[in-house]
N, C-alpha and C positions, 0 to 999 in steps of 0.2 A: 310818763313823759315820752313824747314821741321820739323815737331815734332818728338821727341824722342819717341821711342816704351815704352809702359807702364811698360814693364818689367825692363827697365833701369831706369825709374824714380822714382822706390822705393829705398830708402836708407837701405843698409844693410853693415855688416862688410866687406863683400867681395867686395862691389862696392866703398868703401871710396876713393881710388885712382882715379878712374873714375870720381866720382862726384867732387872731388877737383880739377881735371884737368879742368873739364866743368866751375868751379868757376874761377880758374886761367885765362882761355880763356875769360872770361866775356860773355859768350853765354847763361847764365842763365836768363831769364825775370821774373820768378816766382818761390818763394819757398813756399811749402805748409808743415807746420810743425804740427805735431801731438805730444802732450805731454801726456804720459801715468804716471799716479801717482803710479809707481812700481820701486823699486830699487832692482837690483840684480846684484851680482859681482863687478867689478870694471870699467866696462863700456869701451867704446872706443870713441875717438874723431872723429866726422865726419867732422868739420871745423878746419882745421890745421891752423897754424901760416904762416904768409908771404902771405896771400890772398890779391889781390887787393882791394883797397877802393872802395865800391860800396854802394851808398844810397838807401835805401829800405823803402817803405812805406806800413805800415799795411792797408790792404784793406778790411779784413774780419777776424772776430773771432767768434767762437762758443764753448761753453761749453756744453758737454753731461752730462746726469744724472750720468753716472758712473765715473765722474771726469776727463774724457779725454778732453783735448782741442785742437782746431783745429785754427791755425793761418795762414792767406794767405798774403804773403808779394809779392808786385811787384816792379821791379826796377824803381826808380823815373824818369829817363830819358834814351833816347837811347845813351846819351853821356858816353863814356868810360874813366874811370881815370886810370892812372897808378900808 
């Protein structure tokens, strides 16, 4: 399968519809989630409701000295559930 260019893999408010489309089509095999201990404004939802049920496994996690955490999840199986 062809990899998505790095510029499209980074989540931003402008790309939420694109990211949610990929999740709905179940073409995402890995999610890398960075959590930054900072709150500003009201935020924006990246994961909208009504997404298909997909099981994920935490394969790696790391905490950095500045409080940032990185969690890497892989889709459990290649089976797709509706």
